[in-house]
C-alpha positions, 0 to 999 in steps of 0.5 A, a space after each residue: 500500500 502506498 503512502 498516498 493510501 495511508 490508513 484513515 485517521 480513526 481517532 474521532 471514532 475511538 474517542 466515542 468509546 473511550 470515556 473514563 470509567 465512573 459510577 454509571 450503571 448499565 443494566 446488562 441482559 443477554 438475549 438467547 431466543 428469537 422472541 427476545 430478539 424480536 422484542 428489541 426491534 423498536 429500541 434497536 432501530 431507535 439506537 441505530 438511528 441515534 448512534 450508528 455510523 454508515 459502516 454499522 449497516 451490518 448491525 441494523 435490526 433489519 439486516 440481522 432479522 433477515 439473517 436470523 430467518 436464514 441462519 439461526 438454528 441449525 446449532 446457531 444460537 443467539 447471544 445478544 448482549 444489551 445494555 440499558 440506562 434508565 430503561 433506555 437501550 444504549 448498547 447492543 453486542 449482536 453475538 451468536 454461538 456456533 459449534 466448533 468442529 470437535 466439540 465446544 462453542 465459538 462466540 462470533 458476530 451475529 451476521 456471519 457469513 453475510 456481514 462484512 463488518 462486526 461491531 457493537 452499537 453504543 450510545 456515544 458519551 463519557 460512559 460508553 467505554 464502561 458500558 462496552 466493558 460490562 457488555 464484554 464481561 457478559 459476552 465472555 460468560 455466554 458459554 463459549 470456549 473461544 471468541 472469534 470476532 471477525 472483520 472488526 474495523 480499527 475504528 469500531 466502537 469495540 476496537 480499543 477494548 478488544 485490543 486489550 482483551 483479545 489478539 488481532 489476527 488476519 490483519 487486512 485493510 478496507 479501501 474506500 473512495 471519497 466522493 464528497 470532496 470531488 466536484 464531478 466524476 472526472 475528479 474520481 477518474 483523475 488518479 487513473 493513469 493514461 494507460 488505465 484509461 486507454 485499457 478501459 476504452 479498449 475493453 469496452 470496444 472488445 465487449 461491444 464487438 460481442 453484442 449490444 452493450 448497455 449499462 443499467 440499474 435494477 429499479 424494482 424488487 423482481 429485477 433486483 432478485 434476478 440480478 442477484 441470482 445471476 451474480 451468484 451464478 457468475 461468481 460460482 462459475 468464476 470460482 470453479 474456473 479458477 479452481 477456488 472455493 467459497 463456502 459463503 458463495 456456494 451456500 444456498 442460504 446466502 443466496 436466499 438471504 440476499 433474495 429475501 433482503 432485496 424484498 425487505 430493504 427500505 429507507 434505512 438500508 438500500 440494496 442497489 444492483 447495477 449490471 452490464 447487459 449484452 443484448 439485454 442479458 446480464 454479463 456483469 453484476 454489482 451488489 451495493 448496500 447503501 446506508 447513511 450516505 455511504 455505499 458498501 460494495 458487497 459483490 462485483 462479479 461477471 460472466 467468466 466467459 467475458 474475462 478477455 473483454 475486461 467486464 469486471 473492470 468495466 463493471 467497477 467503473 459503472 458502479 462507481 459512476 452510478 454511485 457518485 451520481 447519488 447522495 453517497 459521500 463515500 464508497 467502501 470496497 470492503 476488505 481485503 485490499 485487492 489490487 483492482 481496488 487500488 485505482 479507486 481508493 483514496 484511503 483505507 481502514 485497518 480490519 482484523 479478526 480478534 480472538 480470545 480463549 475463554 476456557 482451557 480448550 479455547 485458550 489452546 484453540 486461540 493459540 493455534 489460531 494466532 500461530 498463523 496456521 489458518 493463514 498458511 492453510 489459506 495461502 496453500 489452498 490459494 496456490 493449489 494448481 487449478 487442475 487440482 482445485 477443479 477436482 477437489 472443490 466440486 466434492 466440497 460443494 456437494 458435501 456443503 449442500 448435503 
């Protein structure tokens, strides 16, 4: 990462959760069932409106209620830690309990695997740090052997606390493009080299040679859902072609979640889908979440048969251009910091997984996790020859789907 793309200054956000401890009392409760979760809807939504930042889109009640419909159960249990001050909901740790492969349980962010950032919602103020600490103590007693809070941003409300109580692993960065400081889209494009601009024009000509090309955006739920289905088809085909595997993308529950959320999304959180059409048929699809004047690029994918025409790069520009023309002040491309995101990024935010052992078994697992064994395994799988991957991963797909 170059100096020009240095990590974002996160101090203003951390200050919100760093008040000095005092005599402030926060009534802590742990919600373990669906009825208790649903009873929080109004208070949770009000807290989100008061205290959430755009990146808390994955902690909105609507998003997590949809998640609960598709992922809760099947040995996944709720452990939502709440805090109330004088009866008013001022804090929520949206957590879940999942089984470990060889026995025991793991505490994780509610929303896995569809959420891209994890955090607790907390009312800003001098007692926020105290409330978060009380919430963490309750979370540690939720019956888990290990806490693995993945994809937590450096500017998260819980970041300072977790840096003291847990160990950061799988360090990454989430790049973003800033729109509100640019007069027009030409300013967004200005950082791209002449060579890159020429390459885009050449790619567009090549794609146009294969059919009539149009750039579009879904305008209703049915169109959005159709593009979502095509996006998953493209991504799965792209992974298979390269001998890769993604459990989340291969999961039918993940697709069902997005199809459902497309019908539920409202003013609080919008689901935007952009596409490149060839003779009226999609060849590339981008899926963006929009919340509080910021966009989050959840999925950008294209028909792998259009690789040589640069459909992926053309789609990225289409999504950025379309997003710039709205009320979005920032477009977050999410972790990891892949090379193709660099040409759009103005800066980035560090992201990490935080791991803490809560029992003897958990401490042993946490030590193994911190050793880097998982990262080495991931690197090995990524370097697997495509031919071997094409032979191995179809079996994994069949096993994952039962």
